[in-house]
C-alpha positions, 0 to 999 in steps of 0.5 A: 490261194492264188498259186493253187488257182493257177495250178488248177487252171494249168491242170485243167488246160493239160487235161483239155489237151489230153482229151483233144489228143485222145479224140484225135488218136481215136479218130485216126485209129478208126480211120486206119482200121477202116483202111485196113479192112478195105485193103484186106477186102481188096486183097481177097478180091484180087486173090480170087481173080488171080485164082480164076485167071490161073484156072482159065489159063490151065484149062486153055493149056489143057485144051491146046495140048489136047488139040496138039495130040489130036493133030 
């Protein structure tokens, strides 16, 4: 009977450790997902800014060529 009690206590301790680990991993997973969402958002913003800059540079080149042809 004493051996069974000790085994139950050991099992309970292992379950508690697993519960703690599960909570910690869930928190870490949530944090990583939030970080990933932020990075995806930042990437989209950078791509948009890059496209805008490319368009502006192309427009400037077109204007410069037009001025060169008119000169």
